[in-house]
N, CA, C and O atoms as a GROMACS GRO file, in nm:
protein
  384
    1UNK      N    1  -2.855  -0.860   0.315
    1UNK     CA    2  -2.720  -0.813   0.337
    1UNK      C    3  -2.627  -0.934   0.346
    1UNK      O    4  -2.659  -1.033   0.412
    2UNK      N    5  -2.512  -0.925   0.281
    2UNK     CA    6  -2.415  -1.033   0.282
    2UNK      C    7  -2.298  -0.994   0.372
    2UNK      O    8  -2.260  -0.877   0.377
    3UNK      N    9  -2.242  -1.091   0.441
    3UNK     CA   10  -2.129  -1.067   0.529
    3UNK      C   11  -2.003  -1.124   0.467
    3UNK      O   12  -2.000  -1.240   0.427
    4UNK      N   13  -1.899  -1.042   0.461
    4UNK     CA   14  -1.768  -1.086   0.413
    4UNK      C   15  -1.684  -1.114   0.536
    4UNK      O   16  -1.667  -1.026   0.620
    5UNK      N   17  -1.631  -1.234   0.547
    5UNK     CA   18  -1.551  -1.270   0.662
    5UNK      C   19  -1.405  -1.283   0.624
    5UNK      O   20  -1.369  -1.361   0.536
    6UNK      N   21  -1.322  -1.205   0.690
    6UNK     CA   22  -1.178  -1.212   0.675
    6UNK      C   23  -1.125  -1.271   0.806
    6UNK      O   24  -1.196  -1.271   0.906
    7UNK      N   25  -1.003  -1.320   0.805
    7UNK     CA   26  -0.951  -1.370   0.932
    7UNK      C   27  -0.963  -1.267   1.043
    7UNK      O   28  -0.898  -1.162   1.039
    8UNK      N   29  -1.046  -1.296   1.140
    8UNK     CA   30  -1.070  -1.214   1.257
    8UNK      C   31  -1.138  -1.080   1.227
    8UNK      O   32  -1.148  -0.996   1.316
    9UNK      N   33  -1.184  -1.061   1.104
    9UNK     CA   34  -1.257  -0.938   1.069
    9UNK      C   35  -1.385  -0.978   0.996
    9UNK      O   36  -1.383  -1.060   0.904
   10UNK      N   37  -1.495  -0.920   1.038
   10UNK     CA   38  -1.622  -0.947   0.971
   10UNK      C   39  -1.685  -0.814   0.934
   10UNK      O   40  -1.698  -0.725   1.018
   11UNK      N   41  -1.723  -0.801   0.808
   11UNK     CA   42  -1.780  -0.676   0.757
   11UNK      C   43  -1.912  -0.708   0.691
   11UNK      O   44  -1.922  -0.798   0.608
   12UNK      N   45  -2.015  -0.632   0.727
   12UNK     CA   46  -2.145  -0.650   0.663
   12UNK      C   47  -2.152  -0.561   0.540
   12UNK      O   48  -2.123  -0.441   0.545
   13UNK      N   49  -2.190  -0.623   0.428
   13UNK     CA   50  -2.201  -0.550   0.302
   13UNK      C   51  -2.334  -0.586   0.237
   13UNK      O   52  -2.368  -0.704   0.223
   14UNK      N   53  -2.407  -0.486   0.201
   14UNK     CA   54  -2.536  -0.507   0.136
   14UNK      C   55  -2.513  -0.572   0.000
   14UNK      O   56  -2.418  -0.538  -0.070
   15UNK      N   57  -2.600  -0.665  -0.038
   15UNK     CA   58  -2.587  -0.733  -0.167
   15UNK      C   59  -2.586  -0.636  -0.284
   15UNK      O   60  -2.522  -0.663  -0.386
   16UNK      N   61  -2.656  -0.524  -0.270
   16UNK     CA   62  -2.660  -0.427  -0.380
   16UNK      C   63  -2.520  -0.370  -0.407
   16UNK      O   64  -2.489  -0.333  -0.520
   17UNK      N   65  -2.437  -0.362  -0.304
   17UNK     CA   66  -2.299  -0.314  -0.322
   17UNK      C   67  -2.221  -0.414  -0.408
   17UNK      O   68  -2.151  -0.376  -0.502
   18UNK      N   69  -2.235  -0.541  -0.375
   18UNK     CA   70  -2.167  -0.645  -0.454
   18UNK      C   71  -2.216  -0.644  -0.598
   18UNK      O   72  -2.137  -0.660  -0.691
   19UNK      N   73  -2.345  -0.624  -0.616
   19UNK     CA   74  -2.399  -0.619  -0.752
   19UNK      C   75  -2.345  -0.496  -0.827
   19UNK      O   76  -2.312  -0.505  -0.945
   20UNK      N   77  -2.337  -0.384  -0.758
   20UNK     CA   78  -2.284  -0.263  -0.822
   20UNK      C   79  -2.137  -0.280  -0.860
   20UNK      O   80  -2.094  -0.233  -0.965
   21UNK      N   81  -2.061  -0.347  -0.774
   21UNK     CA   82  -1.919  -0.369  -0.800
   21UNK      C   83  -1.894  -0.482  -0.900
   21UNK      O   84  -1.784  -0.496  -0.954
   22UNK      N   85  -1.998  -0.563  -0.923
   22UNK     CA   86  -1.986  -0.678  -1.013
   22UNK      C   87  -1.866  -0.765  -0.974
   22UNK      O   88  -1.780  -0.796  -1.057
   23UNK      N   89  -1.864  -0.803  -0.846
   23UNK     CA   90  -1.753  -0.881  -0.794
   23UNK      C   91  -1.803  -0.984  -0.694
   23UNK      O   92  -1.914  -0.974  -0.641
   24UNK      N   93  -1.720  -1.083  -0.669
   24UNK     CA   94  -1.753  -1.186  -0.571
   24UNK      C   95  -1.709  -1.138  -0.432
   24UNK      O   96  -1.633  -1.042  -0.419
   25UNK      N   97  -1.756  -1.206  -0.330
   25UNK     CA   98  -1.715  -1.170  -0.194
   25UNK      C   99  -1.565  -1.193  -0.176
   25UNK      O  100  -1.499  -1.115  -0.107
   26UNK      N  101  -1.511  -1.298  -0.236
   26UNK     CA  102  -1.367  -1.324  -0.224
   26UNK      C  103  -1.285  -1.215  -0.292
   26UNK      O  104  -1.184  -1.170  -0.237
   27UNK      N  105  -1.328  -1.172  -0.409
   27UNK     CA  106  -1.256  -1.066  -0.480
   27UNK      C  107  -1.266  -0.935  -0.404
   27UNK      O  108  -1.167  -0.861  -0.395
   28UNK      N  109  -1.382  -0.904  -0.349
   28UNK     CA  110  -1.399  -0.782  -0.272
   28UNK      C  111  -1.310  -0.786  -0.146
   28UNK      O  112  -1.247  -0.687  -0.111
   29UNK      N  113  -1.306  -0.900  -0.080
   29UNK     CA  114  -1.222  -0.914   0.039
   29UNK      C  115  -1.076  -0.890   0.004
   29UNK      O  116  -1.004  -0.821   0.077
   30UNK      N  117  -1.030  -0.946  -0.109
   30UNK     CA  118  -0.893  -0.924  -0.152
   30UNK      C  119  -0.866  -0.776  -0.182
   30UNK      O  120  -0.764  -0.722  -0.141
   31UNK      N  121  -0.958  -0.713  -0.253
   31UNK     CA  122  -0.941  -0.571  -0.288
   31UNK      C  123  -0.938  -0.484  -0.163
   31UNK      O  124  -0.861  -0.389  -0.155
   32UNK      N  125  -1.021  -0.516  -0.066
   32UNK     CA  126  -1.022  -0.439   0.058
   32UNK      C  127  -0.889  -0.454   0.131
   32UNK      O  128  -0.836  -0.356   0.185
   33UNK      N  129  -0.835  -0.573   0.132
   33UNK     CA  130  -0.705  -0.596   0.194
   33UNK      C  131  -0.595  -0.524   0.116
   33UNK      O  132  -0.505  -0.464   0.175
   34UNK      N  133  -0.602  -0.530  -0.016
   34UNK     CA  134  -0.506  -0.463  -0.103
   34UNK      C  135  -0.508  -0.312  -0.080
   34UNK      O  136  -0.403  -0.251  -0.059
   35UNK      N  137  -0.627  -0.253  -0.084
   35UNK     CA  138  -0.638  -0.108  -0.067
   35UNK      C  139  -0.596  -0.065   0.074
   35UNK      O  140  -0.541   0.044   0.092
   36UNK      N  141  -0.621  -0.150   0.172
   36UNK     CA  142  -0.576  -0.121   0.308
   36UNK      C  143  -0.424  -0.120   0.315
   36UNK      O  144  -0.365  -0.030   0.374
   37UNK      N  145  -0.360  -0.220   0.255
   37UNK     CA  146  -0.214  -0.227   0.255
   37UNK      C  147  -0.154  -0.106   0.186
   37UNK      O  148  -0.058  -0.048   0.235
   38UNK      N  149  -0.211  -0.067   0.072
   38UNK     CA  150  -0.161   0.049  -0.002
   38UNK      C  151  -0.180   0.177   0.081
   38UNK      O  152  -0.088   0.258   0.091
   39UNK      N  153  -0.297   0.194   0.140
   39UNK     CA  154  -0.324   0.314   0.219
   39UNK      C  155  -0.231   0.322   0.340
   39UNK      O  156  -0.179   0.430   0.371
   40UNK      N  157  -0.210   0.211   0.408
   40UNK     CA  158  -0.120   0.211   0.524
   40UNK      C  159   0.023   0.241   0.483
   40UNK      O  160   0.097   0.306   0.556
   41UNK      N  161   0.063   0.193   0.365
   41UNK     CA  162   0.196   0.223   0.313
   41UNK      C  163   0.207   0.372   0.278
   41UNK      O  164   0.305   0.437   0.315
   42UNK      N  165   0.109   0.424   0.208
   42UNK     CA  166   0.112   0.565   0.168
   42UNK      C  167   0.110   0.659   0.288
   42UNK      O  168   0.170   0.767   0.285
   43UNK      N  169   0.042   0.618   0.395
   43UNK     CA  170   0.036   0.702   0.515
   43UNK      C  171   0.155   0.675   0.608
   43UNK      O  172   0.164   0.731   0.717
   44UNK      N  173   0.246   0.588   0.561
   44UNK     CA  174   0.369   0.554   0.634
   44UNK      C  175   0.340   0.488   0.768
   44UNK      O  176   0.417   0.501   0.863
   45UNK      N  177   0.228   0.417   0.774
   45UNK     CA  178   0.195   0.342   0.894
   45UNK      C  179   0.253   0.200   0.886
   45UNK      O  180   0.275   0.136   0.989
   46UNK      N  181   0.277   0.153   0.765
   46UNK     CA  182   0.345   0.025   0.742
   46UNK      C  183   0.458   0.049   0.643
   46UNK      O  184   0.444   0.128   0.549
   47UNK      N  185   0.568  -0.020   0.664
   47UNK     CA  186   0.679  -0.012   0.568
   47UNK      C  187   0.642  -0.088   0.442
   47UNK      O  188   0.540  -0.156   0.436
   48UNK      N  189   0.726  -0.074   0.342
   48UNK     CA  190   0.704  -0.146   0.218
   48UNK      C  191   0.704  -0.298   0.244
   48UNK      O  192   0.619  -0.370   0.193
   49UNK      N  193   0.800  -0.343   0.324
   49UNK     CA  194   0.809  -0.485   0.356
   49UNK      C  195   0.689  -0.537   0.434
   49UNK      O  196   0.638  -0.646   0.405
   50UNK      N  197   0.644  -0.459   0.531
   50UNK     CA  198   0.528  -0.501   0.612
   50UNK      C  199   0.399  -0.497   0.530
   50UNK      O  200   0.310  -0.580   0.548
   51UNK      N  201   0.390  -0.401   0.440
   51UNK     CA  202   0.272  -0.395   0.351
   51UNK      C  203   0.269  -0.518   0.261
   51UNK      O  204   0.163  -0.576   0.239
   52UNK      N  205   0.386  -0.556   0.209
   52UNK     CA  206   0.395  -0.677   0.126
   52UNK      C  207   0.357  -0.800   0.209
   52UNK      O  208   0.282  -0.886   0.163
   53UNK      N  209   0.408  -0.806   0.330
   53UNK     CA  210   0.377  -0.919   0.419
   53UNK      C  211   0.227  -0.925   0.448
   53UNK      O  212   0.169  -1.033   0.452
   54UNK      N  213   0.166  -0.809   0.469
   54UNK     CA  214   0.022  -0.800   0.495
   54UNK      C  215  -0.057  -0.866   0.382
   54UNK      O  216  -0.162  -0.927   0.405
   55UNK      N  217  -0.005  -0.854   0.260
   55UNK     CA  218  -0.071  -0.913   0.143
   55UNK      C  219  -0.021  -1.054   0.111
   55UNK      O  220  -0.071  -1.119   0.019
   56UNK      N  221   0.078  -1.100   0.186
   56UNK     CA  222   0.130  -1.235   0.162
   56UNK      C  223   0.218  -1.242   0.039
   56UNK      O  224   0.221  -1.344  -0.031
   57UNK      N  225   0.291  -1.133   0.011
   57UNK     CA  226   0.380  -1.133  -0.105
   57UNK      C  227   0.516  -1.079  -0.065
   57UNK      O  228   0.533  -1.026   0.045
   58UNK      N  229   0.613  -1.093  -0.154
   58UNK     CA  230   0.746  -1.039  -0.125
   58UNK      C  231   0.750  -0.891  -0.165
   58UNK      O  232   0.660  -0.841  -0.231
   59UNK      N  233   0.857  -0.823  -0.122
   59UNK     CA  234   0.868  -0.679  -0.146
   59UNK      C  235   0.870  -0.644  -0.295
   59UNK      O  236   0.806  -0.548  -0.337
   60UNK      N  237   0.942  -0.723  -0.373
   60UNK     CA  238   0.950  -0.694  -0.517
   60UNK      C  239   0.811  -0.703  -0.582
   60UNK      O  240   0.777  -0.620  -0.666
   61UNK      N  241   0.733  -0.802  -0.543
   61UNK     CA  242   0.596  -0.814  -0.597
   61UNK      C  243   0.511  -0.695  -0.557
   61UNK      O  244   0.430  -0.646  -0.636
   62UNK      N  245   0.529  -0.648  -0.433
   62UNK     CA  246   0.452  -0.532  -0.387
   62UNK      C  247   0.495  -0.407  -0.463
   62UNK      O  248   0.412  -0.323  -0.498
   63UNK      N  249   0.624  -0.394  -0.489
   63UNK     CA  250   0.674  -0.281  -0.569
   63UNK      C  251   0.611  -0.283  -0.708
   63UNK      O  252   0.568  -0.180  -0.759
   64UNK      N  253   0.607  -0.401  -0.769
   64UNK     CA  254   0.546  -0.415  -0.902
   64UNK      C  255   0.398  -0.381  -0.898
   64UNK      O  256   0.345  -0.319  -0.990
   65UNK      N  257   0.331  -0.422  -0.790
   65UNK     CA  258   0.189  -0.391  -0.774
   65UNK      C  259   0.170  -0.239  -0.765
   65UNK      O  260   0.081  -0.184  -0.830
   66UNK      N  261   0.253  -0.172  -0.686
   66UNK     CA  262   0.245  -0.026  -0.675
   66UNK      C  263   0.270   0.040  -0.810
   66UNK      O  264   0.201   0.134  -0.848
   67UNK      N  265   0.368  -0.012  -0.880
   67UNK     CA  266   0.399   0.042  -1.014
   67UNK      C  267   0.278   0.029  -1.106
   67UNK      O  268   0.245   0.122  -1.179
   68UNK      N  269   0.212  -0.086  -1.101
   68UNK     CA  270   0.094  -0.108  -1.185
   68UNK      C  271  -0.022  -0.016  -1.150
   68UNK      O  272  -0.107   0.013  -1.234
   69UNK      N  273  -0.025   0.030  -1.024
   69UNK     CA  274  -0.130   0.122  -0.979
   69UNK      C  275  -0.086   0.268  -0.989
   69UNK      O  276  -0.158   0.358  -0.945
   70UNK      N  277   0.033   0.292  -1.047
   70UNK     CA  278   0.090   0.427  -1.059
   70UNK      C  279   0.106   0.496  -0.925
   70UNK      O  280   0.081   0.616  -0.911
   71UNK      N  281   0.148   0.419  -0.825
   71UNK     CA  282   0.172   0.473  -0.691
   71UNK      C  283   0.323   0.479  -0.670
   71UNK      O  284   0.392   0.378  -0.683
   72UNK      N  285   0.375   0.599  -0.638
   72UNK     CA  286   0.520   0.611  -0.621
   72UNK      C  287   0.570   0.530  -0.501
   72UNK      O  288   0.504   0.522  -0.398
   73UNK      N  289   0.686   0.472  -0.518
   73UNK     CA  290   0.748   0.396  -0.409
   73UNK      C  291   0.810   0.492  -0.310
   73UNK      O  292   0.801   0.474  -0.188
   74UNK      N  293   0.874   0.595  -0.362
   74UNK     CA  294   0.934   0.699  -0.279
   74UNK      C  295   0.853   0.825  -0.298
   74UNK      O  296   0.843   0.878  -0.408
   75UNK      N  297   0.794   0.872  -0.191
   75UNK     CA  298   0.709   0.990  -0.196
   75UNK      C  299   0.754   1.088  -0.088
   75UNK      O  300   0.690   1.102   0.016
   76UNK      N  301   0.866   1.155  -0.116
   76UNK     CA  302   0.925   1.246  -0.019
   76UNK      C  303   0.863   1.385  -0.030
   76UNK      O  304   0.829   1.431  -0.139
   77UNK      N  305   0.849   1.449   0.084
   77UNK     CA  306   0.805   1.589   0.084
   77UNK      C  307   0.922   1.675   0.038
   77UNK      O  308   1.035   1.628   0.029
   78UNK      N  309   0.893   1.801   0.008
   78UNK     CA  310   0.999   1.893  -0.035
   78UNK      C  311   1.106   1.905   0.074
   78UNK      O  312   1.226   1.908   0.044
   79UNK      N  313   1.064   1.911   0.198
   79UNK     CA  314   1.157   1.921   0.310
   79UNK      C  315   1.248   1.798   0.317
   79UNK      O  316   1.369   1.811   0.335
   80UNK      N  317   1.189   1.681   0.302
   80UNK     CA  318   1.267   1.557   0.305
   80UNK      C  319   1.366   1.550   0.188
   80UNK      O  320   1.479   1.506   0.205
   81UNK      N  321   1.322   1.594   0.072
   81UNK     CA  322   1.412   1.595  -0.044
   81UNK      C  323   1.528   1.692  -0.023
   81UNK      O  324   1.642   1.662  -0.059
   82UNK      N  325   1.499   1.807   0.037
   82UNK     CA  326   1.605   1.904   0.067
   82UNK      C  327   1.707   1.843   0.163
   82UNK      O  328   1.828   1.862   0.147
   83UNK      N  329   1.659   1.769   0.263
   83UNK     CA  330   1.749   1.704   0.358
   83UNK      C  331   1.837   1.600   0.289
   83UNK      O  332   1.957   1.593   0.316
   84UNK      N  333   1.778   1.521   0.201
   84UNK     CA  334   1.855   1.420   0.128
   84UNK      C  335   1.961   1.486   0.041
   84UNK      O  336   2.076   1.442   0.038
   85UNK      N  337   1.923   1.592  -0.029
   85UNK     CA  338   2.018   1.662  -0.114
   85UNK      C  339   2.129   1.727  -0.032
   85UNK      O  340   2.246   1.724  -0.071
   86UNK      N  341   2.093   1.787   0.081
   86UNK     CA  342   2.194   1.848   0.168
   86UNK      C  343   2.292   1.742   0.220
   86UNK      O  344   2.413   1.764   0.223
   87UNK      N  345   2.237   1.627   0.260
   87UNK     CA  346   2.322   1.518   0.309
   87UNK      C  347   2.416   1.469   0.200
   87UNK      O  348   2.533   1.441   0.225
   88UNK      N  349   2.364   1.457   0.078
   88UNK     CA  350   2.449   1.408  -0.031
   88UNK      C  351   2.559   1.510  -0.064
   88UNK      O  352   2.671   1.471  -0.096
   89UNK      N  353   2.526   1.639  -0.056
   89UNK     CA  354   2.628   1.743  -0.080
   89UNK      C  355   2.734   1.740   0.029
   89UNK      O  356   2.853   1.756   0.001
   90UNK      N  357   2.692   1.718   0.153
   90UNK     CA  358   2.786   1.709   0.264
   90UNK      C  359   2.879   1.588   0.245
   90UNK      O  360   2.999   1.597   0.268
   91UNK      N  361   2.822   1.478   0.204
   91UNK     CA  362   2.901   1.357   0.180
   91UNK      C  363   2.999   1.380   0.066
   91UNK      O  364   3.114   1.337   0.074
   92UNK      N  365   2.953   1.446  -0.038
   92UNK     CA  366   3.040   1.476  -0.154
   92UNK      C  367   3.159   1.563  -0.109
   92UNK      O  368   3.273   1.540  -0.151
   93UNK      N  369   3.131   1.662  -0.025
   93UNK     CA  370   3.237   1.749   0.026
   93UNK      C  371   3.339   1.670   0.110
   93UNK      O  372   3.459   1.696   0.103
   94UNK      N  373   3.290   1.576   0.188
   94UNK     CA  374   3.380   1.493   0.270
   94UNK      C  375   3.469   1.404   0.186
   94UNK      O  376   3.583   1.376   0.223
   95UNK      N  377   3.418   1.360   0.074
   95UNK     CA  378   3.494   1.267  -0.012
   95UNK      C  379   3.595   1.338  -0.101
   95UNK      O  380   3.677   1.272  -0.164
   96UNK      N  381   3.590   1.469  -0.108
   96UNK     CA  382   3.683   1.544  -0.194
   96UNK      C  383   3.819   1.553  -0.130
   96UNK      O  384   3.910   1.613  -0.188
   0.00000   0.00000   0.00000
């Protein structure tokens, strides 16, 4: 079994997993960090900026990364979209 060490995190991974993934421990560590940042962003536990910071990149680079993975930057529920549309209609009425 091989151990992948990240700053303050240590994960034991069987060598057969690395062989199946055909990847190095460094690449696997990066992918795990990447997938964690994406998951935390999608679950709204980290903002876009904090997710980018987690990966050591700027927001624009993180947006491009999400785009490359076909992950929406804005993922509003129907209720949230209705609220946005209602707010915009209210604003439009005020400006008339």
